[in-house]
N, C-alpha and C positions, 0 to 999 in steps of 0.2 A: 504494500500500500504506500503510495507516494503522497506526502503531505505538501500541499501547495502553499504558497505565501498567504493566500486568502484564508485558508483553513488555520494556518499558524496564527495569523493576526486575530482571527475570530476566537481561537482558544485562549490567547493571551488576554484579549478584552473580557472574555467570560471569566477568566481567573481574577482579573483586576476587579471586576464588578462583584464577584463573590467575596473577595477580600474586603472591599469597601463596605459591603452589606454586613459582613460579620464583625468588622472592627467598629462599626458605628451603631451596633444594636443597643437597645435600652437594657440597663441593668435593673433587675427587679429585686428590691430589698424586702418588700412586704410592708404591711402597715406598722406604724410606730415611729416615734421620733428618733432619728438617727444621730442628730447633733443637738443636744439640748442646750448646751452652754453658748452664751454670746461670745463673739470674737473678742480677744484681748489685744489692745494696742498700747505700746509704751514708747514714749518719746525717747529718741536717742540723745544721750547727754553730749557726746562729741561726735559730730557728723564728719566722717572722713570721705571725701569724694573718691569715687572709683571710676575707672575707665572700662566700659563694656562696649565692644563692637565699635569703638571709635567715638562713643558718646560719654560725656562726663555726667555721672549720676551721683547725687548726694542723698544717701538714705536719711529720712527724717524720723522713722519709727520702726520698731520691731513689732511684729504681730504674730499671734498664735490663733489658728482657727481650725475647728473641726466642722465640716459642712458637707452637704449633699450637692453634687454638681447638677444643676437644673438644666443647663444648656451650655454648649461650647461652640465657638466659631474659630476656625483656623484662618490665619492671614498669611499670604505668601508674597505679596508685593508691597513696596513702599517702606517709608521710614518706620512706621509702626510695627511692621512685620520683623524688622531687624531687632527691635527691643522686646517685643511681646508677640510672638507668633500665634499664641492661643489666648482667646478671650473667654473667661469663664463667668457664668452667672451662678452664684452660690446661694444656698438656702440653709438656715439654721433655725432651731426652735420648731415652731409649727410648720414652717416651710420645708423642713427636712423630712416630714412625714409623707409617705406616698399616699396615705388616705386623704390628706389635704388635697383639694382640687387645684393643684398648682397650674393646671392648664387654663383655669379661669382668670388667672392673673396674666396680664400682658407685660412680659418682661422686655423692655426695650434696652438694648445694649447701647450705651452712650460712648461717644468718642471723648476720651479724657485728654484735654490739652495739657501736655507736660512741658514744663520749662526745661529744655535741654539744649545744649549746644554741641555742635560737632567739633571734636578735637582733631586737629590736623596731625599732631604728633603725639601718640600715647605717652611719650616720655615727658612731655611738657606739663 
């Protein structure tokens, strides 16, 4: 049996589609609050700037969170994708319970404007 390019491409696309479907399936936890505690945020006493992917980032706070991922969006292009390629909508307390009708809430992911400047030389 000879495999033609058309069949090979079809098989590759079918495999890619199966992978996408499997990797983006919903995770079922069942009813009950998964993350009861509120997130904790503590201001950083001494903020040391860090260079990440050519951007200078100054951390302002440490935080600790246990939450349920309600939605996620992947970004592949642009400045935002360099710093944060994944955008998560998180829920805690009642919003972490699958029995809560979270689909009734319209979660709009907002673009956060961050003050960052491009660093030409990471050593500077």
